C-alpha positions as CSV (number, residue, x, y, z in Angstrom):
1,M,0.0,0.0,0.0
2,R,1.5,3.4,-1.0
3,F,0.9,6.6,1.0
4,Q,1.3,10.1,0.0
5,C,2.1,13.3,1.8
6,T,3.3,16.9,1.1
7,I,6.7,18.0,2.5
8,R,7.2,21.7,3.0
9,S,10.8,21.7,4.3
10,P,14.2,22.0,2.7
11,R,15.4,19.1,4.8
12,A,15.6,15.5,3.6
13,A,12.7,13.2,4.2
14,S,11.7,9.7,3.2
15,L,8.5,7.8,2.9
16,E,8.1,4.1,3.6
17,D,5.3,1.6,2.9
18,V,3.3,0.6,5.9
19,G,0.6,-2.0,5.4
20,G,-2.9,-2.3,6.8
21,E,-3.1,0.4,9.4
22,S,-5.0,3.3,8.0
23,F,-5.2,6.4,10.2
24,L,-2.7,4.8,12.6
25,T,0.3,7.2,12.3
26,K,3.7,5.9,11.5
27,C,6.3,8.6,12.1
28,S,10.1,9.0,12.2
29,V,12.5,11.9,12.5
30,V,14.8,12.3,9.5
31,T,17.4,15.1,9.8
32,G,15.0,17.0,12.0
33,S,11.9,16.6,9.9
34,V,8.9,14.6,10.9
35,V,7.8,12.0,8.3
36,D,4.2,11.1,9.1
37,V,2.6,8.4,7.0
38,L,-1.1,7.9,6.9
39,S,-3.5,6.1,4.5
40,A,-4.7,7.8,1.4
41,G,-7.3,10.5,2.1
42,P,-6.6,13.8,3.7
43,S,-3.1,15.0,2.8
44,L,-0.3,15.8,5.2
45,A,1.6,19.0,5.4
46,F,4.9,19.4,7.1
47,T,6.3,22.9,7.8
48,S,9.8,23.7,8.7
49,P,11.4,22.8,11.1
50,G,9.7,19.5,10.5
51,A,6.4,20.1,12.3
52,C,3.3,18.1,11.5
53,S,0.3,20.2,10.7
54,Y,-2.1,17.4,9.6
55,N,-5.8,18.1,10.4
56,M,-7.7,14.8,10.8
57,L,-10.9,16.3,9.4
58,D,-9.4,18.2,6.5
59,G,-10.9,17.0,3.2
60,V,-13.5,14.8,4.9
61,D,-16.6,14.5,2.8
62,L,-20.0,14.4,4.4
63,M,-21.3,10.8,4.0
64,E,-24.7,9.6,3.3
65,G,-26.1,6.9,5.5
66,V,-24.8,8.3,8.8
67,P,-27.9,7.5,11.0
68,F,-27.8,10.8,13.0
69,N,-28.4,14.3,11.9
70,Y,-25.9,16.4,14.0
71,P,-26.5,20.2,13.9
72,L,-23.0,21.5,13.6
73,S,-20.7,21.2,10.6
74,T,-17.8,20.0,12.7
75,E,-20.0,17.3,14.2
76,K,-21.1,16.2,10.8
77,K,-17.5,15.9,9.6
78,W,-16.5,14.0,12.7
79,A,-19.5,11.6,12.3
80,S,-18.7,11.1,8.6
81,Y,-15.1,10.4,9.4
82,F,-15.8,8.0,12.3
83,W,-18.6,6.2,10.3
84,S,-16.1,5.6,7.5
85,L,-13.7,4.0,10.0
86,L,-16.4,1.7,11.4
87,K,-17.3,0.7,7.8
88,K,-13.7,0.0,6.9
89,T,-13.1,-2.0,10.0
90,A,-16.2,-4.1,9.3
91,E,-15.3,-4.6,5.6
92,Q,-11.6,-5.1,5.9
93,N,-11.4,-6.8,9.3
94,I,-8.4,-4.6,10.4
95,K,-7.9,-2.1,13.2
96,H,-8.1,1.7,12.8
97,C,-7.1,4.4,15.3
98,T,-8.2,8.0,15.5
99,Y,-6.1,10.9,16.8
100,F,-7.3,12.4,20.1
101,A,-11.0,13.0,20.3
102,D,-12.7,15.5,22.7
103,P,-15.7,14.4,24.8
104,R,-18.3,15.5,22.3
105,Q,-16.6,13.4,19.6
106,Q,-16.5,10.5,21.9
107,E,-20.3,10.8,22.4
108,I,-20.8,10.7,18.7
109,A,-18.5,7.7,18.3
110,R,-20.5,5.8,20.9
111,D,-23.8,6.7,19.1
112,L,-22.5,5.3,15.8
113,L,-20.9,2.2,17.3
114,H,-24.3,0.8,18.2
115,H,-25.0,0.2,14.5
116,F,-22.1,-2.3,14.2
117,N,-22.4,-5.7,16.1
118,N,-18.9,-7.1,15.5
119,I,-16.8,-4.1,16.2
120,Q,-15.3,-2.9,19.5
121,C,-14.1,0.6,20.3
122,L,-11.5,1.2,23.0
123,F,-11.0,4.7,24.5
124,F,-7.6,5.5,26.0
125,G,-5.9,8.8,26.9
126,G,-2.9,7.6,28.8
127,Y,-4.3,7.7,32.4
128,P,-7.7,7.0,34.1
129,D,-10.4,9.6,33.5
130,A,-8.5,11.3,30.6
131,E,-10.7,13.9,28.9
132,R,-9.1,13.6,25.4
133,V,-8.7,10.1,24.2
134,R,-7.7,8.1,21.1
135,I,-10.3,5.6,19.9
136,L,-9.1,2.2,18.6
137,V,-11.7,0.7,16.3
138,K,-11.2,-3.0,16.0
139,P,-12.9,-6.3,15.1
140,L,-14.1,-8.2,18.2
141,S,-11.8,-11.1,17.3
142,S,-8.5,-9.0,17.2
143,A,-6.2,-8.2,20.1
144,A,-6.3,-4.7,21.5
145,G,-2.6,-4.1,22.0
146,K,-1.2,-1.9,24.7
147,E,-2.1,1.7,25.5
148,G,1.6,2.5,25.3
149,D,1.6,1.5,21.7
150,F,-0.5,4.5,20.8
151,I,0.2,7.2,23.4
152,S,3.3,8.7,24.9
153,C,3.6,10.8,28.1
154,L,6.2,13.5,28.2
155,A,7.3,15.1,31.5
156,L,8.1,18.8,30.7
157,C,10.6,19.8,33.3
158,G,12.0,23.2,34.1
159,N,12.5,25.9,36.7
160,F,9.0,27.2,36.5
161,P,7.9,29.9,39.0
162,E,4.7,29.3,40.9
163,R,1.4,30.5,39.4
164,I,3.0,32.0,36.3
165,L,2.6,29.3,33.7
166,T,-0.8,27.6,32.9
167,H,-2.1,24.8,30.8
168,R,-2.4,27.3,27.9
169,D,1.4,28.0,27.9
170,F,2.4,24.4,27.5
171,L,-0.3,23.8,24.8
172,G,0.8,26.9,23.0
173,A,4.4,25.7,23.1
174,L,3.4,22.4,21.5
175,L,1.2,23.9,18.8
176,G,4.0,26.4,18.1
177,L,6.0,23.5,16.7
178,G,3.3,23.1,14.1
179,I,1.5,20.2,15.7
180,K,-2.3,20.2,15.3
181,R,-4.5,20.0,18.4
182,E,-5.8,16.5,17.7
183,M,-2.3,15.2,17.9
184,V,-2.1,16.2,21.6
185,G,-4.2,14.7,24.4
186,D,-4.5,16.1,28.0
187,I,-1.9,18.4,29.4
188,I,-1.7,18.4,33.2
189,Y,0.0,21.1,35.2
190,T,-0.7,21.7,38.8
191,G,2.2,24.1,39.5
192,G,5.8,23.3,40.4
193,E,8.6,22.3,38.1
194,K,6.9,19.7,36.0
195,A,4.0,19.4,33.6
196,Y,2.8,16.3,31.7
197,A,1.7,16.1,28.1
198,F,0.1,13.1,26.3
199,L,0.5,12.9,22.6
200,V,0.4,10.4,19.7
201,K,3.3,7.9,20.2
202,E,5.1,8.7,17.0
203,L,5.6,12.4,17.8
204,A,7.4,11.9,21.1
205,P,11.0,11.9,19.6
206,F,10.2,15.0,17.6
207,V,8.8,16.9,20.5
208,Q,11.7,15.8,22.8
209,Q,14.2,17.2,20.2
210,N,12.4,20.4,19.4
211,L,10.4,21.6,22.5
212,T,12.8,23.7,24.5
213,R,10.6,26.3,26.3
214,A,7.2,27.3,27.5
215,G,6.5,31.0,27.7
216,H,9.8,32.6,28.7
217,Y,11.1,29.5,30.5
218,E,13.4,26.8,29.3
219,L,12.3,23.1,29.7
220,Q,13.4,19.6,28.9
221,A,11.0,17.0,27.6
222,E,11.5,13.5,28.9
223,E,9.3,10.5,28.0
224,I,8.0,8.5,30.9
225,D,6.3,5.1,31.1
226,L,2.5,5.5,31.3
227,Q,2.5,3.2,34.3
228,L,4.8,5.6,36.1
229,F,2.6,8.7,35.6
230,P,2.0,10.0,39.1
231,A,-1.5,9.8,40.4
232,E,-1.1,13.0,42.4
233,A,-0.5,14.9,39.1
234,E,-3.9,14.1,37.8
235,P,-6.1,16.8,39.4
236,R,-6.0,20.2,37.6
237,R,-5.7,23.5,39.4
238,T,-9.1,24.8,40.5
239,K,-10.6,27.9,42.1
240,E,-14.0,28.3,43.7
241,I,-15.9,31.3,42.6
242,K,-19.0,32.7,44.4
243,G,-21.2,35.5,43.0
244,T,-24.6,36.5,41.9
245,V,-26.3,36.6,38.5
246,A,-29.6,38.0,37.4
247,S,-30.6,34.8,35.6
248,M,-29.1,31.4,34.6
249,R,-28.4,32.7,31.1
250,L,-25.2,31.4,29.5
251,D,-23.8,34.9,29.1
252,S,-24.4,35.9,32.7
253,V,-22.9,32.7,34.2
254,T,-20.0,32.7,31.8
255,G,-19.2,36.3,32.6
256,L,-19.2,35.6,36.3
257,G,-17.0,32.5,36.0
258,F,-14.4,34.2,33.8
259,G,-14.5,37.7,35.2
260,L,-15.8,39.3,32.0
261,S,-18.6,41.7,31.3
262,R,-21.6,40.5,29.3
263,S,-20.6,42.9,26.5
264,K,-17.3,41.0,26.2
265,I,-18.8,37.6,26.6
266,I,-21.6,37.9,24.0
267,P,-19.3,38.3,21.0
268,L,-17.3,35.3,22.2
269,I,-20.4,33.1,22.4
270,K,-21.6,34.3,19.0
271,G,-18.1,33.8,17.6
272,E,-18.2,30.0,18.6
273,R,-15.7,30.3,21.4
274,V,-17.9,28.9,24.1
275,K,-19.0,25.3,24.7
276,V,-21.6,23.9,27.1
277,N,-21.0,20.3,28.0
278,H,-18.5,20.1,25.2
279,Q,-21.0,21.3,22.5
280,L,-20.7,24.6,20.8
281,V,-23.4,27.1,21.7
282,K,-24.0,30.4,19.9
283,Q,-27.1,31.6,21.8
284,P,-26.1,33.9,24.7
285,S,-29.6,33.5,26.2
286,K,-29.3,29.7,26.5
287,A,-30.3,28.5,30.0
288,V,-27.7,26.6,31.9
289,K,-28.0,24.6,35.2
290,T,-26.2,23.0,38.0
291,G,-23.7,20.4,36.8
292,D,-23.1,22.1,33.4
293,I,-19.6,22.6,32.3
294,I,-18.9,25.8,30.3
295,S,-15.6,26.1,28.4
296,L,-14.1,29.3,26.9
297,A,-11.4,28.8,24.2
298,G,-8.1,29.8,25.6
299,R,-9.4,30.5,29.1
300,G,-10.2,27.1,30.6
301,R,-13.6,26.0,31.9
302,I,-16.0,26.4,34.7
303,E,-18.5,24.0,36.4
304,I,-21.7,25.1,38.0
305,I,-21.5,23.5,41.4
306,E,-24.6,24.9,43.2
307,E,-27.4,27.4,43.1
308,M,-27.2,28.7,46.7
309,G,-30.4,30.7,46.9
310,I,-31.9,34.1,46.0
311,S,-30.7,37.5,47.2
312,R,-33.0,40.2,48.5
313,K,-32.8,41.8,45.1
314,G,-33.8,38.6,43.4
315,R,-30.4,37.6,42.1
316,I,-29.2,34.0,42.1
317,H,-26.3,33.1,44.4
318,L,-23.9,30.7,42.5
319,L,-21.0,28.5,43.5
320,L,-18.7,27.8,40.5
321,K,-15.5,25.9,40.1
322,R,-13.0,27.2,37.6
323,Y,-10.4,24.8,36.1
324,F,-7.1,26.2,34.8
């Protein structure tokens, strides 16, 4: 089977044939450039200095026959992509693996899986309760393999001052190498001198060689065994927020949680920067409730913990938890 890609780098690179593992990345570092081989379909693009800028959903056509009508174009593309993997697995009796999927994409994958009796999907993100996971689609009769065959964990070590760097700084450093978001799983930083990043297995050597700083601070990336990932590193930094809102509208609650006025929040919601329970929402007036998780691109997320009563002026007392 022959695979094609586009190389945008003056450095030398090579392609090799890899059989029978479509959408399961094969990658090596050749004179500093990543050579990433995927099955025919969406093309790959590598930008100097060897960074992989493949987008899993680029070039995906909307397929007929998908049994759900998802409202957003991004959901339609993901459903079409995942439906095609399920069909290929059923027809060819071979494994396929996605890149990292967010919680909404995982919900869609589970919806679609119900229509295939002889296929199993395994969800793994490198540690228990991972939010972003890779999905292995396989025939029931085939072996699953090990989680470490698909995911690497890098410890990002440096002399980081307390409460300066955040999750966003480490993610930005990785994306600054040209790596697309779906190649990266969870990033965990709870303060101190070490953060952890989960990513597709084949990118680990490239990141170790090229990731040298986050923000203004130097770092060293070291791969660790998934079994050695420290349990105490799993929780993310959180902060409790108490305040009042006039109503349980999305714009009001989001403004309280992120410390922004409604006039600033409304354009962000309409600009598709806000998700509720991992789904894009464009209506500032949407009602939210206890237990909902609201995320704002680039700013983290909040969870509505409790409605604590009504003030004398009729405003709602809220307890929120913000995740950084």
